[in-house]
C-alpha positions in Angstrom: -119.4 6.5 -73.1 -120.8 5.0 -76.3 -117.4 3.4 -77.3 -119.0 0.1 -78.2 -121.6 0.0 -81.0 -125.0 -1.3 -79.9 -124.8 -4.2 -82.4 -121.6 -5.5 -80.7 -123.3 -5.7 -77.3 -124.5 -9.2 -76.9 -127.8 -10.3 -75.5 -126.0 -11.9 -72.6 -124.2 -8.6 -71.8 -127.5 -6.7 -71.9 -129.1 -9.2 -69.6 -126.2 -9.2 -67.2 -126.2 -5.4 -67.1 -130.0 -5.4 -66.5 -129.7 -8.0 -63.7 -127.0 -5.9 -61.9 -129.6 -3.2 -61.4 -132.7 -5.3 -60.7 -131.0 -7.8 -58.4 -129.1 -4.9 -56.8 -132.5 -3.6 -55.6 -133.1 -6.8 -53.8 -129.5 -7.8 -52.7 -128.1 -4.2 -52.5 -124.3 -4.5 -53.3 -124.0 -8.3 -53.5 -125.4 -9.1 -57.0 -123.8 -6.1 -58.7 -120.4 -7.0 -57.2 -120.7 -10.6 -58.4 -121.7 -9.6 -61.9 -118.9 -7.0 -62.0 -116.3 -9.6 -61.0 -117.6 -12.1 -63.5 -117.8 -9.7 -66.4 -114.7 -7.6 -65.7 -112.4 -7.7 -68.7 -114.9 -9.6 -70.8 -117.6 -7.0 -71.5 -117.0 -3.3 -71.0 -120.8 -2.7 -71.3 -121.7 -5.2 -68.5 -118.7 -4.2 -66.4 -119.7 -0.5 -66.6 -123.4 -1.2 -65.7 -122.5 -3.6 -62.9 -120.0 -1.2 -61.4 -122.5 1.7 -61.7 -125.2 -0.5 -60.0 -122.7 -1.3 -57.2 -121.8 2.3 -56.6 -125.5 3.3 -56.7 -126.5 0.7 -54.1 -123.6 1.7 -51.8 -124.8 5.3 -52.1 -128.4 4.2 -51.3 -127.2 2.3 -48.2 -125.5 5.4 -47.0 -128.6 7.4 -47.6 -130.7 4.8 -45.7 -128.2 5.1 -42.7 -128.3 8.9 -42.7 -132.1 9.3 -43.1 -132.7 6.5 -40.7 -130.6 8.2 -38.0 -131.9 11.7 -38.6 -135.4 11.5 -40.0 -136.8 8.0 -40.5 -139.8 9.0 -42.6 -137.4 10.1 -45.4 -136.4 6.5 -45.8 -139.5 6.1 -47.9 -138.2 8.7 -50.3 -134.9 6.8 -50.5 -136.8 3.6 -51.3 -138.6 5.3 -54.1 -135.4 6.7 -55.6 -133.8 3.3 -55.3 -136.6 1.5 -57.2 -137.1 4.2 -59.8 -133.4 4.3 -60.8 -133.0 0.5 -60.7 -136.0 0.1 -63.1 -134.9 2.9 -65.4 -131.3 1.9 -65.6 -132.2 -1.8 -65.9 -134.5 -1.2 -68.8 -132.0 1.1 -70.5 -129.2 -1.5 -70.1 -131.5 -4.2 -71.6 -132.0 -2.0 -74.6 -128.2 -1.7 -75.0 -127.9 1.9 -73.9 -125.0 3.4 -71.9 -127.4 4.8 -69.3 -125.6 7.1 -66.8 -126.9 7.8 -63.3 -126.0 11.4 -62.4 -122.6 11.7 -60.6 -122.3 7.9 -60.1 -122.2 7.1 -63.8 -119.2 9.3 -64.5 -117.3 7.8 -61.6 -118.1 4.3 -62.9 -117.0 5.2 -66.4 -113.7 6.4 -65.2 -113.1 3.2 -63.2 -113.9 1.0 -66.2 -111.6 3.0 -68.5 -108.6 2.5 -66.2 
């Protein structure tokens, strides 16, 4: 998805993309949705990362619901997955990389390209 050269990605775009992940860990879907709506049509980079963070947090909430209902101790594993991917993706976005979370990233890329 490297359509936009790294030198054309502004510092503001990188910061917005990073915040979508890091604030998403705290607010779940709210911060990524707000950042997506603000950046939509203005920055493909920030839009992609905010949408990916939004989809990721929705998937995490579903995993919390399933594991909480079936086997509550697994919720700790979901928590670790959430924090690890949020940190990895946030740091990559801040470096200007088109980081792609498996499965979710491809779906987000297709949505941004439409």
